[in-house]
Steps between C-alpha positions, in 0.01 A plus 500: 500500500795667668428674829728743676484540875631830627717374783728735696795354311338569162405853602852575623658355186265695272564823691877458480474421128292813435735715712799397286312581180373834633848616593631395160230630268287780654644815335544743793584229748742329261699821445545562872576136575750468213697799631584309819809286553441123476561444870260779592238355264520160667485658847195709401314199363587287803401782735171554321416129515590486871292813576200362311528155661566608856273803466210280397572267790517794743181660368319169525622444856391853593152427365523757219515242223309177491641353182780266599311296759797459733486437873795731576712230654868428462413216262306742279790745504734225384256418222491867394880505486489186283254678268732799484789275399276343235409846372866601480580185302212548258581868457864438415415205278251716311762768453757251369259321266277780370675832552873453481480290181278763337754778555 
């Protein structure tokens, strides 16, 4: 039997994967996103991933979100930045493998 543990890394990777597919295939969102320049698209995706990652960290540290189980230390912040970099990599890899080839 195969089991799947939902680790922070798996959750981040799955979220970044879904974000790439949403921007590529959801009709209203796709139209608006496709009208942007390539550089602007990449900046928007990177900005969104940074806002979600750091926003979740900030909300958890403020006590408004108890989902990430972080201690709000410098070490945890570094780990969040590593997760953000993982999310950026997965997002761009998803785009290159599943979206760009389909166009």
